[in-house]
Backbone as CSV, one residue per row, in Angstrom:
resi,resn,N_x,N_y,N_z,CA_x,CA_y,CA_z,C_x,C_y,C_z
1,UNK,33.123,-20.852,47.895,31.924,-20.413,48.491,32.145,-18.981,48.985
2,UNK,33.066,-18.418,49.321,33.545,-16.877,49.968,33.571,-16.105,48.413
3,UNK,34.112,-16.497,47.520,34.080,-15.837,46.149,32.795,-15.591,45.663
4,UNK,31.750,-16.733,45.658,30.594,-16.561,45.069,29.792,-15.562,46.041
5,UNK,29.829,-15.384,47.062,29.069,-14.463,48.165,29.734,-12.834,47.615
6,UNK,31.024,-13.112,47.296,31.491,-11.601,47.239,30.934,-11.188,45.802
7,UNK,30.707,-12.184,44.880,30.273,-11.781,43.452,28.820,-11.354,43.705
8,UNK,27.942,-12.088,44.611,26.750,-11.845,44.626,26.413,-10.539,45.416
9,UNK,27.151,-10.237,46.332,27.314,-8.865,47.198,27.646,-7.827,46.398
10,UNK,28.720,-8.026,45.296,28.819,-6.888,44.465,27.914,-6.640,43.447
11,UNK,27.265,-7.640,43.016,26.218,-7.765,41.882,24.894,-6.868,42.644
12,UNK,24.615,-7.298,43.701,23.345,-6.454,44.332,23.790,-4.995,44.644
13,UNK,25.001,-4.807,44.973,25.480,-3.324,45.120,25.384,-2.696,44.006
14,UNK,25.864,-3.262,42.909,25.427,-2.492,41.442,24.087,-2.651,41.200
15,UNK,23.491,-3.431,41.389,21.968,-3.295,41.135,21.066,-2.287,42.019
16,UNK,21.628,-2.015,42.923,21.012,-0.994,43.806,21.419,0.467,43.357
17,UNK,22.628,0.475,42.746,23.218,1.664,42.242,22.251,1.960,40.993
18,UNK,22.206,1.069,39.979,21.251,0.956,38.804,19.937,1.196,39.181
19,UNK,19.365,1.002,40.031,18.334,1.251,40.562,17.862,2.649,41.338
20,UNK,18.968,3.135,41.573,18.977,4.932,42.090,18.745,5.678,40.742
21,UNK,19.344,5.308,39.511,19.142,5.957,38.354,18.140,5.482,37.421
22,UNK,17.359,4.616,37.866,16.030,4.321,37.035,14.852,5.280,38.133
23,UNK,14.587,6.407,37.575,13.643,7.167,38.710,12.583,7.914,37.807
24,UNK,11.740,8.318,38.777,10.653,9.357,38.254,10.872,10.493,39.319
25,UNK,11.539,11.467,38.882,11.522,12.769,39.607,10.455,13.503,40.006
26,UNK,9.974,13.085,41.197,8.982,13.617,42.050,9.574,14.452,43.367
27,UNK,9.438,15.586,43.237,10.241,16.581,44.456,9.471,16.360,45.827
28,UNK,9.909,16.064,46.740,11.387,16.244,47.111,11.999,14.915,47.201
29,UNK,11.339,13.602,47.158,11.828,12.457,47.036,11.409,11.592,45.931
30,UNK,12.201,11.425,44.875,12.009,10.504,43.537,11.654,9.198,43.781
31,UNK,10.703,8.558,42.997,10.570,7.068,42.849,11.628,6.524,42.072
32,UNK,12.325,5.680,42.754,13.250,4.886,42.152,13.024,3.231,42.578
33,UNK,14.105,2.389,41.716,14.053,1.170,42.101,15.036,0.480,42.847
34,UNK,15.479,1.186,43.768,16.441,1.030,44.869,15.994,0.019,45.974
35,UNK,15.007,0.033,46.485,14.223,-0.739,47.521,13.902,-2.091,46.743
36,UNK,13.375,-1.986,45.432,13.354,-3.295,44.922,14.624,-4.393,45.020
37,UNK,15.669,-3.604,44.701,17.033,-4.714,44.589,17.303,-4.716,46.244
38,UNK,17.057,-4.251,46.863,17.570,-4.079,48.476,16.567,-5.225,48.844
39,UNK,15.350,-5.158,48.648,14.763,-6.469,48.940,14.948,-7.697,48.091
40,UNK,15.336,-7.710,46.997,15.932,-8.826,46.455,16.948,-9.503,46.635
41,UNK,17.945,-8.563,47.018,19.061,-9.063,47.651,18.953,-9.681,49.165
42,UNK,17.964,-9.347,49.836,17.517,-10.142,51.117,16.893,-11.197,50.823
43,UNK,15.655,-11.432,50.078,14.977,-12.463,49.661,16.016,-13.527,49.158
44,UNK,16.958,-13.407,48.122,17.843,-14.367,47.635,18.920,-14.730,48.412
45,UNK,19.597,-13.691,48.990,20.863,-13.926,49.625,20.994,-13.658,51.274
46,UNK,19.808,-13.370,51.896,19.822,-13.509,53.393,20.488,-12.295,53.695
47,UNK,20.106,-12.040,55.265,20.354,-10.741,55.637,22.043,-10.278,55.655
48,UNK,22.833,-11.071,55.780,24.394,-11.018,55.521,24.900,-10.339,54.373
49,UNK,24.297,-10.795,53.132,24.434,-10.539,51.946,23.735,-9.232,51.778
50,UNK,22.520,-8.951,52.027,21.724,-7.858,51.833,22.305,-6.468,52.395
51,UNK,22.619,-6.915,53.878,23.198,-5.702,54.724,24.667,-5.432,53.983
52,UNK,25.436,-6.199,53.611,26.585,-5.905,53.012,26.570,-5.234,51.669
53,UNK,25.447,-5.529,50.833,25.376,-5.126,49.430,24.606,-3.819,49.614
54,UNK,23.898,-3.196,50.932,23.200,-2.068,50.923,24.473,-1.010,51.583
55,UNK,25.293,-1.621,52.335,26.045,-0.775,53.268,27.397,-0.560,52.016
56,UNK,27.710,-1.327,51.268,28.528,-0.791,50.285,28.074,0.245,49.349
57,UNK,26.841,0.310,48.794,26.023,1.125,48.177,26.412,2.753,49.247
58,UNK,25.902,2.531,50.507,25.814,3.920,50.941,27.144,4.309,51.285
59,UNK,28.087,3.382,51.533,29.394,3.717,51.842,30.306,4.470,50.420
60,UNK,29.664,3.750,49.300,30.170,4.430,47.878,29.704,5.857,47.734
61,UNK,28.395,5.958,48.092,27.824,7.532,48.141,28.243,8.410,49.205
62,UNK,28.687,7.653,50.294,28.857,8.683,51.469,30.404,9.225,51.124
63,UNK,31.345,8.471,50.340,32.656,9.039,49.880,32.903,9.968,48.768
64,UNK,31.500,10.084,47.885,31.378,11.003,46.985,31.057,10.485,45.491
65,UNK,31.050,9.151,45.575,30.632,8.676,44.153,29.148,9.121,43.920
66,UNK,28.879,9.251,42.749,27.346,9.500,42.538,26.632,8.285,42.165
67,UNK,26.291,7.936,43.271,25.749,6.651,43.311,24.172,6.692,43.645
68,UNK,24.032,7.809,44.389,22.489,8.174,44.749,21.690,8.885,43.813
69,UNK,20.665,8.971,43.901,19.628,9.723,42.740,20.064,10.826,42.388
70,UNK,20.601,11.895,43.622,20.853,13.122,43.305,22.645,13.146,43.479
71,UNK,23.312,12.341,43.279,24.757,12.342,43.238,25.179,11.568,44.379
72,UNK,26.300,12.419,45.152,26.893,11.356,45.801,27.501,12.625,47.078
73,UNK,28.188,11.734,48.170,28.526,12.897,49.038,27.671,12.934,50.463
74,UNK,28.237,13.100,51.498,27.957,12.949,52.623,26.611,13.947,52.995
75,UNK,26.862,15.292,52.357,25.708,16.127,52.123,24.411,15.399,51.958
76,UNK,24.172,14.482,51.202,23.055,13.905,50.550,22.319,13.204,51.887
77,UNK,23.243,12.578,52.775,22.371,11.737,53.682,21.783,12.505,54.841
78,UNK,22.323,14.061,54.754,21.909,15.018,55.585,20.711,15.791,54.902
79,UNK,20.508,15.388,53.909,19.416,16.076,52.950,17.925,15.410,53.147
80,UNK,17.053,15.963,52.380,15.642,15.368,52.598,15.311,14.008,52.356
81,UNK,16.167,13.335,51.459,16.237,11.971,51.121,17.086,11.003,51.821
82,UNK,18.137,11.638,52.948,18.936,10.842,53.414,18.315,9.808,54.545
83,UNK,17.292,10.024,54.997,16.298,9.196,55.852,15.926,8.129,55.266
84,UNK,15.688,8.169,53.761,15.120,7.203,53.081,16.315,6.279,52.675
85,UNK,17.327,6.908,52.354,18.702,6.063,52.111,19.067,5.241,53.456
86,UNK,19.282,5.882,54.477,19.348,5.124,55.536,18.397,3.983,56.038
87,UNK,17.393,4.310,55.626,16.236,3.198,56.072,16.385,1.960,55.417
88,UNK,17.357,1.968,54.286,17.495,0.917,53.320,18.369,-0.150,54.177
89,UNK,19.091,-0.007,55.104,20.002,-0.644,55.833,18.937,-1.678,56.924
90,UNK,18.020,-1.193,57.535,17.093,-2.135,58.357,16.048,-2.725,57.441
91,UNK,15.698,-2.181,56.409,14.942,-2.793,55.096,15.726,-3.954,54.625
92,UNK,17.098,-3.720,54.528,17.838,-5.013,54.033,17.744,-6.119,55.113
93,UNK,17.761,-5.852,56.284,17.887,-6.693,57.518,16.509,-7.528,57.586
94,UNK,15.626,-6.803,57.456,13.998,-7.326,57.678,13.937,-8.251,56.282
95,UNK,14.367,-7.983,54.984,14.034,-8.702,53.932,15.146,-9.853,53.990
96,UNK,16.107,-9.809,54.539,17.153,-10.690,54.629,16.788,-11.964,55.686
97,UNK,16.069,-11.467,56.836,15.470,-12.510,57.734,14.294,-13.616,56.738
98,UNK,13.611,-12.843,55.963,12.748,-13.749,55.089,13.606,-14.796,54.262
99,UNK,14.937,-14.143,53.854,16.049,-15.067,53.163,16.414,-15.957,53.830
100,UNK,16.893,-15.786,55.020,17.312,-16.602,56.013,16.605,-17.802,56.254
101,UNK,15.088,-17.365,56.528,14.026,-18.318,57.244,13.794,-19.352,55.900
102,UNK,14.140,-18.720,54.693,13.568,-19.497,53.565,14.552,-21.030,53.536
103,UNK,15.631,-20.524,53.969,16.726,-21.623,53.501,16.308,-22.488,54.505
104,UNK,15.677,-22.654,55.554,15.240,-23.569,56.317,14.045,-23.905,56.393
105,UNK,13.058,-23.578,55.317,11.773,-24.352,55.187,11.807,-24.635,53.473
106,UNK,11.166,-25.750,53.127,10.981,-26.186,51.631,9.696,-26.073,51.082
107,UNK,8.926,-25.211,51.839,7.366,-24.767,51.662,7.315,-23.557,50.630
108,UNK,7.196,-23.945,49.555,7.165,-22.472,48.639,6.045,-21.710,49.110
109,UNK,4.884,-21.855,49.407,3.923,-20.905,50.067,4.222,-20.009,51.225
110,UNK,4.711,-21.074,51.878,5.575,-20.195,53.265,6.697,-19.286,52.750
111,UNK,7.384,-19.825,51.714,8.456,-18.555,51.562,7.888,-17.554,50.805
112,UNK,6.752,-17.770,50.095,6.050,-16.591,49.397,5.497,-15.588,50.558
113,UNK,4.882,-16.109,51.420,4.152,-15.519,52.473,5.216,-14.670,53.217
114,UNK,6.308,-15.260,53.410,7.658,-14.580,54.106,8.211,-13.413,53.536
115,UNK,8.363,-13.569,51.847,8.823,-12.602,51.343,7.924,-11.263,51.260
116,UNK,6.576,-11.705,51.166,5.619,-10.365,51.153,5.467,-9.815,52.510
117,UNK,5.296,-10.226,53.559,5.434,-10.129,54.800,6.677,-9.132,55.139
118,UNK,7.915,-9.858,55.122,8.976,-8.949,55.289,9.385,-7.739,54.182
119,UNK,8.808,-7.960,52.721,8.809,-6.939,52.176,8.183,-5.659,52.583
120,UNK,6.913,-6.104,53.041,5.998,-4.991,53.440,6.473,-4.254,54.737
121,UNK,6.883,-5.207,55.671,7.708,-4.591,56.659,9.147,-3.555,56.550
122,UNK,9.585,-4.186,55.435,11.023,-3.643,55.199,10.661,-2.035,54.350
123,UNK,9.529,-2.112,53.953,9.050,-0.815,53.123,8.668,0.129,54.131
124,UNK,7.936,-0.525,55.202,7.387,0.461,56.154,8.706,1.014,57.131
125,UNK,9.631,0.291,57.224,10.819,0.584,57.690,11.571,1.711,57.199
126,UNK,11.669,1.649,55.725,12.181,2.724,54.961,11.195,4.142,55.307
127,UNK,10.020,4.053,55.373,9.338,5.181,55.838,9.440,5.743,57.203
128,UNK,9.484,4.698,57.889,9.683,4.942,59.549,10.977,5.860,59.798
129,UNK,11.816,5.438,59.012,13.375,6.377,59.071,13.210,7.855,58.253
130,UNK,12.532,7.363,56.932,12.645,8.481,55.865,11.826,9.926,56.202
131,UNK,10.816,9.447,56.409,9.571,10.517,56.642,9.862,11.480,57.833
132,UNK,10.336,10.827,59.259,10.786,11.762,60.191,11.909,12.758,59.717
133,UNK,12.685,12.194,58.914,13.953,12.864,58.432,13.563,13.986,57.472
134,UNK,12.741,13.545,56.765,12.474,14.654,55.771,11.357,15.657,56.330
135,UNK,10.538,15.337,57.276,10.127,16.358,58.096,10.971,17.426,58.979
136,UNK,12.163,16.838,59.541,13.181,17.752,60.062,13.940,18.276,59.130
137,UNK,14.467,18.052,58.087,15.167,18.444,56.957,14.527,19.602,56.392
138,UNK,13.329,19.369,56.167,12.461,20.508,55.303,11.475,21.378,56.078
139,UNK,11.400,21.124,57.818,10.599,21.872,58.559,9.229,21.644,58.162
140,UNK,8.865,20.573,57.852,7.522,20.236,57.313,6.583,19.889,58.548
141,UNK,5.115,19.828,58.556,4.367,19.491,59.548,4.379,17.765,59.377
142,UNK,3.795,17.271,60.316,3.903,15.573,60.202,3.237,15.123,58.829
143,UNK,1.611,16.124,58.542,0.796,15.707,57.747,1.454,15.875,56.171
144,UNK,2.272,16.874,56.311,3.016,17.305,55.077,3.696,16.241,54.632
145,UNK,4.579,16.071,55.688,5.833,15.026,55.497,5.489,13.591,54.935
146,UNK,4.156,13.278,55.537,3.528,12.125,54.983,2.933,12.249,53.591
147,UNK,2.503,13.548,53.393,1.828,13.600,52.350,2.639,13.351,50.965
148,UNK,3.903,14.131,51.183,4.818,14.154,50.006,6.156,13.179,50.186
149,UNK,6.227,12.435,51.337,7.247,11.555,51.508,6.826,9.927,51.701
150,UNK,5.452,9.869,51.855,4.846,8.291,51.739,3.729,8.252,51.010
151,UNK,2.616,8.909,50.872,1.449,8.517,50.326,1.741,8.302,48.934
152,UNK,2.371,9.289,48.108,2.658,9.034,46.506,3.322,7.792,46.124
153,UNK,3.820,7.188,47.105,4.833,6.077,46.820,4.164,4.603,47.028
154,UNK,3.162,4.789,48.020,2.470,3.489,48.319,2.450,2.433,47.586
155,UNK,1.558,2.830,46.527,1.338,1.975,45.397,2.588,1.271,44.548
156,UNK,3.272,2.145,44.240,4.463,1.809,43.721,5.357,0.837,44.539
157,UNK,5.297,0.983,45.780,5.920,0.355,46.681,5.366,-0.918,46.760
158,UNK,4.131,-0.961,47.017,3.452,-2.545,46.975,3.833,-3.290,45.519
159,UNK,3.892,-2.633,44.485,4.242,-3.245,43.256,5.775,-3.690,43.362
160,UNK,6.541,-2.914,43.910,7.846,-3.306,43.999,8.073,-4.395,44.933
161,UNK,7.419,-4.543,46.198,7.246,-5.778,47.112,6.782,-7.134,46.133
162,UNK,5.779,-6.780,45.522,5.194,-8.036,44.433,6.251,-8.350,43.317
163,UNK,6.928,-7.604,42.847,7.836,-7.661,42.031,9.213,-8.492,42.660
164,UNK,9.518,-7.930,43.721,10.696,-8.624,44.374,10.376,-9.947,44.666
165,UNK,9.128,-10.145,45.143,8.714,-11.677,45.587,8.785,-12.384,44.373
166,UNK,8.065,-11.997,43.165,7.967,-12.828,42.016,9.469,-13.205,41.529
167,UNK,10.372,-12.278,41.488,11.873,-12.161,40.992,12.466,-13.322,41.936
168,UNK,12.075,-13.273,43.303,12.686,-14.052,44.362,12.258,-15.802,43.738
169,UNK,11.327,-15.772,43.664,10.571,-17.203,43.494,11.125,-17.620,42.312
170,UNK,11.397,-16.829,41.234,11.919,-17.113,39.786,13.154,-17.404,39.898
171,UNK,13.991,-16.636,40.670,15.489,-16.908,40.791,16.133,-17.567,42.041
172,UNK,15.094,-18.133,42.725,15.532,-18.836,44.232,16.514,-20.039,43.895
173,UNK,16.003,-20.743,43.233,16.751,-22.180,42.536,17.997,-22.063,42.063
174,UNK,18.173,-20.897,41.205,19.187,-20.720,40.450,20.333,-20.121,41.160
175,UNK,19.810,-19.183,42.513,20.929,-18.776,43.479,21.225,-19.608,44.216
176,UNK,20.594,-20.600,44.537,20.772,-21.795,45.680,21.846,-22.636,45.017
177,UNK,21.584,-22.773,43.517,22.492,-23.887,42.949,23.869,-23.090,42.776
178,UNK,23.790,-21.707,42.569,25.243,-20.919,42.476,25.918,-20.868,43.748
179,UNK,25.238,-20.749,44.851,25.866,-20.788,46.177,26.220,-22.010,46.522
180,UNK,25.812,-23.000,45.972,26.435,-24.315,46.622,27.562,-24.828,45.971
């Protein structure tokens, strides 16, 4: 069981890294698929797995490996996108809570509702950490920070929540069987 958990944690860390490289470059914050894989890690693996996968991703980037969209190193976390990256940790926790709660319920509709609600809350958490960080690092007004750091991403992030929920529903049974 422990080896399977390590394997899934590594897999989701790798998916988050790949998600960083699937991007649409919109300055100062690009559109990526990192949040999709963070949500999926939480929905399928629970809070511990999602937090571990996300923390490994952030640690790899902090030590200099080029796993972030704009490279690697501690300096990236102090730049305009640093808050969005750090916001992935509480987002992983919120998505993981839905995954943990799913393990206690056998009602598929309730699980979908949990994933959607947790996914939206997790997305909001990324903005809650990222937008103020963007405002501070770029010396922007609140209006401008919201305009460049949140508004262009809302539709895409809603689509990521929907995609993560659908993928979680699709792969839930397989993941549960794998972990058994």
